[in-house]
N, C-alpha and C positions, 0 to 999 in steps of 0.2 A: 713207340715214332716220337721224334722231339719236336714241336711247332712251337715259334714264337710268333704270336699275336701282336702285330705291327698296324694297327688299325690310327688314321686321323678321328675325327668326328663326323658324324652322322648327322646333317646338320639340322635342328630344331629337333633330334631325336635323341642322339645320345651324346654325350661327351666321346676323348680319346679313351681314356682311362674305362668309361662306362660299355664302350666296344669292345675293348681289350679283354673285357671280363668277360662279355658275353660270347666271343672267341669263343677261348678259354672254359666257357664251361662245355657247348658243344663238341669243343672236340677232347676231351677228357673225357667224356661221356662217351666216346668212341675209343677209349682206351690211351690217348697220346701223355705223354708230357707236356707241357706250356710253360713260356717262359713270357708272360705281360708286357711288349715296350709300346705304351700308348705312344705318336708320334703324332706331329702337324708342319703344319708350311710356314710360322710367322701371323696365319691368322686367327681362326676362332679356333680356340683350344688348347693352343701352345704355352698361356701360363700352364694350364690343368697338363699337359705333355708331359710338363718337362719337372715340373715339382712331381707328381708321381713315379716317373723313370729316376730321380736322381735324389730319391727321400729327400725333399725338403718342405719348406712351409708356406702356409701361407700368412701373408700381412696386411692388415688394413692401415689405408692409411686417408684423410682430407685431403680431397681433388676437385676439380673444376669440370662440370659435364662443356657436350661443346659448345653451349650456350651459355658459358661462364657462373652455372648456378653449383653452389658448393654440392657436393655428392661424399660418399665415402666410395673409394675403390681399393683393390686389391694389384699386389705383384708378389713375385712368388721369391722366395731366399735358397739356393741350394747350398749343402754341406760346404763348396767349395770356395764360397763367399760369391759366388754370379747370382746376382739378382734378375728378373725376368719379368719386364713389362708389356703387359698383352696391350697395345695402343685403345684399342678398342673396351676393356677395362672403363679409361674417363672418357675419349674420346671418338668411342664409336656409335653408329647408326642407330644402335639398339637403344640409346639414351632417351633416342627424340622420339615424340607421336610422329607421325607422317605427315601433321602441317607443318611442324617445325624444322623439316628439314633444308636447309638452303644453305650449301658451302660457303656462299659468300657472306654468310651470318656466323658462320661457328671458325671454332677455333682447339687447338692443339693444348692447349696451355694446361688440363688437364692433367696429358702425358706427363709434361714436364714437371708438376707438382710431384709426380709419381718415379720421376727419377731422382726428384730432391730426397725422396721419402727413403728411396734406396740409399743413394749417399750416405744420409742422417744415418743408415744401418750398418755402414761399414762396409760398404758394397766392394770387391773387386776388382767388377766388371759388369758389364749389364750388357744385356740382348734383349731387345725391342722385338718384338713379335708387331707386324705391321698393318696386317689385315683388317678391315672390317670398320674403315672409319669413316666418320659423317663430315671430313673437313677435306678442304681446300687451300692450307695456307702455307705450303711451303713450309713446313716447319716455323715457320714465325712466331705461330701460338707458344711453342714447348719453347723457344729459346729464348719468348720476352721470358717468360716462366724462371726460366735457371739464369734470368741476370743480362741479358742481352735488350739493348733498346732498339729500335727501327725510327728511323727519321725521316720525317717529311720535308719540300723544299723550304720552311722554316726553321728547320733543326728542329721541331715539335714532335712527340711520340704519339705514334700510330698504333692501333689496337692489331693483334694478330690474330686479325680472321680474313679471310679470302677476297673480301670486298674491300681490304688494304691493299691489298699487293700493289696494285698501280701506282700508290702514292709515294711507296718506298724510294727515296733517294740515299739513305744510307743507312748502313746497319753496323750498330755502335755492341762490341761486343768485349769490351774493356770490362763490362762490370760481372760476367760470365761466373757461375760456382767455382772456385778456384780448383776444385776436387775433383773438373775434370778433365782437367789434365795427368791425371794420376792413371785414370780409371779408363781400361778401352770400352769402345760402346758397340759391337755388330747389332749391324737392322737383317733381321730374318723378314726378306722379299718374298712374297707369295704370288706376286707379279714382275715382268722383264720390260714394263712401259717406263719408255724416258720421260722428262717433266715435264714437255711442249712440242708441239705436234697434232699431225690426225693421230698417233699412235699413246699420246701422251696424258695427261691427267685428266687436265680441264675437258678434252675432247670424248674420251672414252667413260671416264666413269662419274664425270660432273652430272651429266642428266638422272643415275642411278642416286646420288643423293641428293635429286629435287633441286639442279638448275636448269634455267628454262634456257632455250638456245640464245636468248642474248646475255644472261649470266655465263654461261662457256663461252663465248667470244673473251665476257671482261674478264672473266677468269684465267682463261690461257695470255691472256693479255698483260695482265700484273704478276701471272707464273713467269712468263718471259722478262716482266720487267725486274722480279727481283734475281734469275738468275745473273741476268746483263750488271746489276747492281756489285751483288758479290763477287764476278769474276775480276769489275772493275776493284776492286778492292784486294785483289792478289790471292781472292781463295778459288777454289775449284769452280770451273765450269760444268755447272750442272745440267745444263738445257736438254743435252744429245744423250744423257747418259743413260744404258742400260737400268734398270731398277730404281731409279731417283726418280721415277713420277709414283713411287707406291706411296697410298694413302696421304694422295691429293698432294704429292710432294713432298712431305712429310720427312720420307727415306733422304731425298737430296739435300733437304732443307739439314737436316740432322749431320751428314758427311759432310757440307758445306762448313758450318759453322759448328759445329762438334767434333768434327774431325774423326764423327763414325766410319768403321767400313761398313758398303752393303754387300748381303750376302745374298746365293740364293737361301730361302727360307726352309723347305724342306730338308736340304745337304744339310743345314746347319742343323739343325731341331735333331735330327736322326743321329747325324753324332754325339749329341750331346747330350739326345738321349742311351746313349751308348748300346746303339744299335747293332754296332760291327761285332762288338764281341758277344751278346746272346744272339749272333747267327752260327758263331763256332759250333758245328759238331752238330747241327740243327738238319733238318730233314725237309722240312719246308716250312714257307714265311706265307703267314696269311694279313695281307692288306687291306682299304679299303676305304671307303666314305659314303659320303651320300650320292653322287654322282660320278660318275665317269663320264666324260667327255673332250674335247678336245684339248680344254685350257689344262686338265690335268696334266699333259705333256711337258707345261710349260714351266716345272718347278712346286709341280704341288705334291703331298709330302705321298701319295702311293706310287708317284715316278722315282720319287728319291729313297724309298724305302726296294726298289725292285732291282736302281741301280744299286745300291747295299748288297742284294741278294746273288745279284751277277755277279759282284766282283767276289763273293765268298765261295758262287757254285753251289745256291740255295736256291731250289727253285720257290717262285713266287707266284700267289694265287689272291688274284684280287675278289672281295666282295663287295657289294655294289647297292644303294637301294635302286638306283637304275644305270642305265648301260647305255648310252647313247654313244656309239662312234662305230665306222664304219668297219669289216670284218679286217682283220690284218692288224688293225692298231694296236691292243692287248701286246699282243705279241712283238712289235716295234716298239713300246716303253719298258719291255722285257719282264711282262707277265707271260707266265705258261697257260692262264684263262682267266678269263675277268666273266664272271657268275654275276648277276642280279638274285638278289634275297628273298624276292616277295616270292610268296606262296597263294596264286593264286588273286585275280579283278578284286578291289575294295576300297570304299574311297581313302583319302591320302590320310586325314585324319587318324581310321585307323590304319593302316600299313604304318605310320610312325609310329604307332605307338607298340605294333607288332616287332619295331624292328630289334628287340633285343632278343626276346624268340627265335626271330626267322634267323638272326646274325648265327644264333649258337646251334641251329637246326641244318646250318650251309655250311657252319664248321663242321661239323659230324661227318655229313657227305662228302667233304672234301679231306680229311682224315681216312673216312670208308675205305675212299676211289682210292688213295695212295697207298695206303696198307698193304 
């Protein structure tokens, strides 16, 4: 039997490459031949997945964290010249302590630092995974780090933070790094949210990033203002655009200010990882992530893997730390089965520590059943 192991990260337990290895261990114990294709959806694990699948390398570079403090962060470079920048590397919420999380005070400037470092390394294309951000700055911080200026009523420059968005009256893009004009940027979005409105960045994700109810209102006002300012300058109107709200509006901001393209993160990463080629001649594909819920259907990696399997005519089985969907949803997303990997009740820390062993055991059982 030929098995493709194509999992996404199991959050707080395993990255995508380690999860693929665990599945492979179990499948091989059951006698299968295994191809490992770790995947992600633009969020956590995108850098590791693409570097592992594409035979790339990790490069460290100086950057800034969401509060502007100097740090060292990483990006990936693939053999074809594609750079992989994971926004969470520099601008993610895990860079901050709980008491520091405030999307009115944070910036994506560090992500701009990494894009500039990728340009310095001679990249021909940039993929930016935008999940896990600590920011709601509409991408203003990263644009400023790349040479743009945000100006107020008095033509004075503003900081690229969420709290400054409502005071932006003009965005000067004349100083943007000239190399950006020749380097396409693809944004791997892990959500479909628009920039503004009740389903937008501030309303849905602001509280998760530490915004108070009053802060959410101010961020909504700021994002609405930024979108209007950019549209008035003849740039794309991103206010209601699907996926523009990813990463606190950084996705939409990159589209409008840098000419980036917004794409379904799961589909982009599975393509870049070469999943379709790996599925040729496969008998079954095993995917999974930490939790299967209704959000999984909206662009998350297992759904993208299931779609690729359906196109290739390969049955797809999902293994998850938790399965939290009504009956029939797994079938709707293209999985022949969705199975929890836990082997008996135990405290969460123990369950997380046992993820690799549980994945291996579940994969061995899948192969045995299908064999």
